[in-house]
N, C-alpha and C positions, 0 to 999 in steps of 0.2 A: 373481631380482628385478630385476636391472639393466635388463632390457628394459621393465619396467613403470615404473621410476623412473629416467628419464634424468638424467645428471649436470647438464646445463644446462637441462633442461626442468622443467615443473611437472605435477602431477597434481591436477586440480580436479574436485570433485563439484558437481553441482546436484541438491539433494534437493527434490522437488516432491510435496507431498501430493495424493492423488487425490480429487477431488470432496470437498474437505475438510469443508465444513459438513455436507453430507449424511452423510458417513462418520462424523463426530463424533456426529450424532444417532442413527445406527444403532448405534454403539458404546455410547451412553448407554441406548438402548432396543433390545435385540437383536430384538424383535418386528418391527422395521422392516427387518431384513436381507433382501436379495433383493427388496425391494419398490420401486416407483417413488416416489422421494422428491424433493421440491423445497423449497428454502428460498427464500422470497419476501418482499420488503418489502411491508408493508401488504396482506396477502392478502385482507382483507375489502373493500378499496377497489378501485375500477375501474382505478386506475393502477398496481396492483401488478405488479411484474416479477419474473422468475426471477433470483435471485442465483446459485444453483448447483443442480445436480440430480444424482441418483445415475445410475450407468451404465444401470440398468434403465429410468429415465425417458428418458435420452438415446437409448436404442434405439427409443423411440417418437417421436423427433423433438423432444423438449423441449430447448431451448437456453438458455444464459445470456442475459439481457436480453430474452427473449421475454415479451410480455404474458401475464399469468396466464390470461386468458380463452382465449388461443390454445393455451397449454400444456394446459389442461383439455380443450379440444376434441380435441387429438391423443391425450391420455392421460386418459380419464375417471376411471380409478382412481387418479390421481395423489394422493399424500398431501402436502399443502402445510403447511409449518410456518413460523412466524416465526423470524427470526434470534435466536440466543442468544449474543451476543458474549462474555459472561463465560465461557460454557462453551467456546467456541472458543479464547479466550485461554488458558484453563487447559491445553487440549490442546496448543496451540502451545508453551507454556512447557516442557512435559514433552518434546515432540519435540526442541526445541533443546537441552535438557539432555543427551539421548542423543547428539546430534551433538557437543556440547562435551566429552564423555567420550572421544571419539576424538582430537580435536585442539582446541587453543584457537583455531585459525584458522578461525572460523565467522563468516560474514557473513549475518545475517538480512536479507531484502529485503522480506518481507511476512509476514503471519500464517501462511502455509502454505508458504513456500519459502525456501531459503537456499543459500549456497555454502560449500564446505569446501575448504581447501588441505591435501591429505594427503601432500604431497611428502616430508615428514620422517617418515612413518608406516610405514617399511619393516618395522619389527619386528612390526607387526600383521598382516602378510600381504600378498598382492597386492591391488591396487585392487578386483578383482572379489570377493575374499573379504571385504574390508572393507565394500563396498557391500551384499553379501548379509547380512552381520552386522547392519548398520544397518537394512536393510529388515525382517529377521526380528524384531529387537528392537522396532521401532515397531509391527509387526503383533502380536507376542505380548504386549507390555506395555501398549500403548495401544489395540489392536484397530483400528488404522488402516492403510490401504494407502498406499504411496508409490512413486514412480518416481524413479530416479537416473540422471543422465547423467554419464559419465566422459570427460574430455577434457583437452587440454593448456592450455586457457584457459576463462574464464568464459562467453564467448559460445557456444563449441562445446558446453560442458557443458549450458548452457540448452537449446540446440537438441536435444541428445541425449536429455534427459529427456522431451521431448515426443514422441519417436519411438515409444515403446511404453508404453501405459497401459491398464489399471492394472497396478501391481506389475511394472514393467519395469526392467531394468538394461541400459543401452545405452552402448557404447564408441564414441566418434567421434574417430578420429585424422585428422591432416591428409591422410594418403594415402587416407582413405575419402571425402573430400569430393566428388570427381567423381561417385561412385555414390550416396552417401547424402544429400548436402546439395544439390548444385547442381541436380538435377532438380526440386526443390520450387518452387512458385510464389513469386514475390518477396514477396507479402503474408504468407506463412507464416514469413518471416524475423523473428526477434526484433529489435525496433527499427523495423520498417516498419509504420506505421499506414495507414489507408485513404487518407488524403490523399497521403502519400508514395508509396504504391503507384500511385495514380492518375497522379501526375506521372511516375513511372518507366514506367508503361505507355504514356504519351504519347510516350516516346522509344524505344518498342519493347523495353523491358526487362520481360519477363513472367516469367522464371524467375531463380533465383539465378545460374545459369550465364550468362544474359544480362548480369546485373550485373557478373560477373567479367570479361567480355569488353568491357565498355563503357569508353571512355576516361575516366580519372579527372578530367581537366579539364572534360569535359562534365558529369560528375556534380557537380562542385563548382559549376559555373555554375548547375545546376538546384537543388541542395540545400545549397549552401554546404559548410562543413567536414564536415557530416554525410554528404555524398555520398562523400567520401574514407574516412570512418570505416566506412561500410557496406561499401564494396568491400574494405577491409582485413579486416573480419570475415569476409566471404564467402570470402576466400582463406585464412582461418585465423589472422589476426593480431589479437590482443586482449591487450595488455600489462597491462590493469587488474588490480590486485592484489585478492585476497580480504582485505577490510579489516574486522576485527571492530569497529572504532570508527566505521564509516560510519553506523551507526544513530543516532549522535549528531549527524550533519550534517543540518541542516534549515534551510531558507530561508523557509518559509512554513507557516502553520498555519491551516486553514480548516474550514468546515462548510457543508453545503448540504442542502436538503430539498425534495422535490417536494410540492406541495400536493395534497390529495385531490381538489380540483376547481379548474379555472381560475377565477380570482377577480379582481375589481376592488375588493373590500371592504377599505378601508384599515385597519379594526380587525384583520382577520385577517392582513393583511400585516405590520402592526406587531407583532402577537403572534409571528409567525414570526421576524421580525428579532430580537426580544428573545430568543427561544429560541436562535437561531443565535449571537448575541453571547454568551450564557451558555455555550454549548458551547465557543466559541473561547477565552473567558476561562478556563474550566476547564482547557483543554489547555495554555494558556500557563502557568498556575499549576503544572500537573504538570511541565512542562519547565523551570520557573523561568526563563522567557523573557519578553521584551518585543518589540514591533515598532514600526516607524515608518510603515508604509504600510498603508492599508486599501483592499481591493478588494471590490466587490460584483459578483455575477453575477445577471442577470435573464434568465430564459428565458420567452418569451411563449407564448401558446396555439398559435401556428403553428410552434413550435420555434425561432424566431429567437432568437438569444442575443447579449446584449451584456455587456461587462465595463467597469466604470469604477473608477478608483482615485484616491487622493489621498495625497501624501506629507506627513507632519506634521513640525513643527519639533521635537517631543519624542516620546520613546517612550511607548507606552501599553500597558496590560494589563487595565484595569478594564472590567468588563461594561458599565457605564453609558456610558463613553467610547466603547467600540466600537459600542454601539448608536446613540449620538448621531451619530457620524461616518457610519456606514452608512446610517442613516435619512436624513440630509441628502443623501448621494450619491444615494440612491434618489429623493427628491423632486425633485432637479435633473434626473434623467434618465428618469423614467417618463413615457411618453406617454399613459397611461390605458388601454392595451390590457390584456386579461385576462392574468394571470400564471400560469405553470405551476410554476416553480421559482425559488427564491432561494438565494443563497449569500454568505457572508462569508469573506474570507481576509485574514489579517494577514501582510504581507510585510516584507522587510528585518528578519527576526527575529534576535535575538541573545540569548544567555544572559546573565542579570543579572551573573554573576560576571565576564563578559568585557568589560563596558562600564563606563565611569566614571559615577558618579551626578552628572550635570550638572544643576544646579538653576538654573532661571531665577528671577526675583524672586518670581513667584507661587508656584512650587513651594517656594522657600525659606521663604516665610512659612507655608505649610502645614506643612512639616516642623518648623520652629522652634516652631510652636504646640503640636506634639505631643511636644516634647523631654522634658518632665516625665513624660508618660505612658510614653515609651520607657524612661526610666531606671527607673521603677517596675516595668515589665514585666521588664527585665533583672535586677533584684534578685530578683523572684519566680522567674524562670527559674533563676537561680543556686541558689536555695534548694530549689525543688521539681523542677527538671529542665526541659529545653527543651520547647517546644510546650505550655506551660501554658495559653496563650490560643488558642482556636480560634474562628473565626467561628461564630455561632450557626446560620447557614444551611448550614454545611458538614457533609458526612457522608462516609462511606467510599465511597459510590456515586459521589461527584463525581469520583473518580479513575478510574472505569471507562471503557474506550473505548466509543464509541457506534457506530462502524462498523469494517469490516475495513480501511479505508484508513488509519486512524490508525496511526502507527508509534511512538507514544510508549512503548509497552509492550514493544518487541521486545528489550529488554535484561533483561527480567524473569527469564529463565532463569539469569542470572548471580547472582541475589540469593539 
C-alpha cells in the first residue's frame, strides 16, 4: 500500500457524474435508457438551449449550450425534457452520502461533482479499489454513471476525471504529465476559459506543454497572479486542500433569466425583475444571509452585456428592497434597446450570525415599534415550540433550488 499512499503526499479523488441530468432522467424512467436525451431550458420557446445531453445524443453532435433547434436538426429523434432540479438534487444528495461513507473529507463543488481526500483510507484498500467500489455503488444503488480521477492534488484529479468518460477511472501522477497532460490544448486545461486561451494563444501558448515552457514573469504580465497559478498547476503543483466546509463560503447570491423574446416592454421587464428579486431573497433566507451590494446584469438583443452595481450603507435581504434597488439601477442604465436577459446579484454577502445588528435611527424606530410583538412571539415560541409563526406566503417549495448553479443545498447530504 505504501506506493499508493506516500508518507508526505496526498491521494485525491475527483468524482464527476456523467451526463448527470440526462442520466438521472434515464434512471427515473428506464424506457429512456440508450436513447438520445436532452435536458433543455424552455424547450417550447425559441431561445431554449441544451443544458446537458446523453452520450447517445452527443454521438449525433448535440452539445451543451447548443440552441434547441440546431440539436433537433442534428438529431430528429431527440427526446427533450425540462429540467427537474428537485429530482437532481435528491440524486446529488444520495451520491454525496456514498462518498461521505468513505471519508469525511468530501468537498462538493457542484450538484454533480466533488473532491475526496482518501490519504488516510489505507484500511479500505488501494485507491483503485476504493474508486471501483464508489463507482459500482453509485451505479448499483442510484443507477447512475460516474468517472473518477485519482491524483496527488485537486487540479490533477479534476483533469484525470475528464480523460475517460463515461464510467472511467484514471490515475494521473506527476511523472505521467509529459505524456498524458502536456500534449492537450491549453483551452482543455481546467481554469482556462476562452478569453484566457485567446490571450495565451497570442503569445504562442497553444498546448499545456507550451505553458510549462513559458517564462513565469511573461505569464504574470499577461494574466497577473493567475498566470503563475496556471503554470504551477501545469507542472503538477496545487496545494489547495479538500475542504468540506468550502460549501459554506459564499460572497454573492444571484439569479438571472433569459426572456422568451427580446423586449422593450417595461411591464414585462419589471415582472422579471420582481421574480429575480424574489428568487434572490429566497436564497438569502435559506442561507440566513444578508448583503450590502446589488449588481444587475443586462444582456441586449445583440448579446452586448453590461453590469452595474451599487454599494449600500446597510445590509439588505428583503424582496421589496432588492427589487427597488435593482429597478432603480436598471432605469439609470437602460438605453431603450431590446433586452434578452436580466440578472440580479447580491454581493458582499455575510451570514447574519457573523455580523452585528447595526441599527441606524430609521431601523431602530422600526425595530422598537415591533418590540411588543417580538416579546409576544417569544412567549408563544417558548410555549408551543420554535417557528410558531411562518409568513403566510411561505411554503416548502420556497427552499428548493431553481437552477443547477445554486450551491445552497450542497451540504444536504450531511443532514
